N, C-alpha and C positions, 0 to 999 in steps of 0.2 A: 504494500500500500504506500508506495513512494511517489504517487502521481502528484504533480503540482496543481493545486487548486487556485485559480486566480482570485484576487481579492475583490469580490463582488458580492452584492446582497442577494441577487437572484440569478439563476441560470436557466436557460431554455433547455428542453429535452435533448436537442441535438448537441449542445455544449456538454451536457452531462455524459451523454453517450460517448463523446470523443474523449473526455477525461477518463472515464471508467474503461473505455475501449470495449464496449458492447453495442449491440444494435438497439435502436430506440424501442423496438417491440419487447426486448428483454427487460428494459426498465419498466415498461408498462405492466408486464407480467409480474415483476417483483413487487410492484405497488399492490397487486391483488393478494400477494402471499405474505408480505411483511407489513405489519401494522406500524412499525417504526419508520417506514419509508413511504411517506405521504406528502407529495408536493402540494402547495397551495394552487388554486386556479385563479387566473386573472379574470377580469370582467369579460374578456373575449374567450373565456373557457380554455385558455392556454396554460399548460403546466409550467409552474415556476418553482424551481428547486432552490432551497436555501443551502448554505454551506454544510450544515449538519446532514442534510439529505444526500449531498454528494459524498460526504464521509461515510454515511451509512451504505450507500451504493458500493463504495470501494470495499467496505467491510464484507458486504454480502458476496461480492465477486471473489474476494480472497477466501472466504469460508467455502463457497461452492466449488470454485475452480482450482484453487491451490491446495486447500486443506481437505477437500473431498467430502464435505458435509452434504447431507441430503437437504432438501428445502426445509423439511420438518426440523431436522437437527440444527440447521442454521437459524431458523426462527426461534427455537428454544434458547440457543446460545445468545442471540441478540437480546431476547427478553430478559435473560438472567443478567447480562451485562448492563442492561438498561436499569434494572432494579438496583444493582450495585452502584451504578453511577448516580441514581436518584438518592440513595442513602448517603453517598459521599457529598453530594450537593447539599443535602439537608444538614449534614454535620458542619459543612463550611458556613452555611447560613446561620446555624446556631452559634458557631464560634464568632462570627461577625456581630451578631446581636449581643452576645456576651461582652465583646470588646467595646461596642458602642455604649452599653450600659456602664461598663467599668470606666470608660472615658467620662461619661456624664457624672458619675459618682466622684471621680477625682477632681473634676472641675468644680463641683459643689464644695468639696473639701477645701480646695484652693481658695474659693470665694470666702468661705467661713474663716479660714486662717488669715486672709487679708483684713477682714473686719476686726479681728482680735489683735492686730499688730499695734 
């Protein structure tokens, strides 16, 4: 999965197909098989993939073509990794919230100390 992904917000299906090096119909099929791989649709009903969608497509290709997973096995692996990633994200958010609260508490202590000088 060493493909270079351009720094863009959205990619059209042809661009994603070129990056991942698969045909567009393969991407459309993967959309039906992997819930983690869902592009948004424009007002003209055109598929618009985000960077995370492109990364997911690269992961799917790696699992299927290089590692030899079945569709079902790749789906389970992606769901499992998604749950792990969600837990890690929640831990980071909890840590950030704790740090914000700590900062607020320290600023309050600093204010109180200034009053008593």
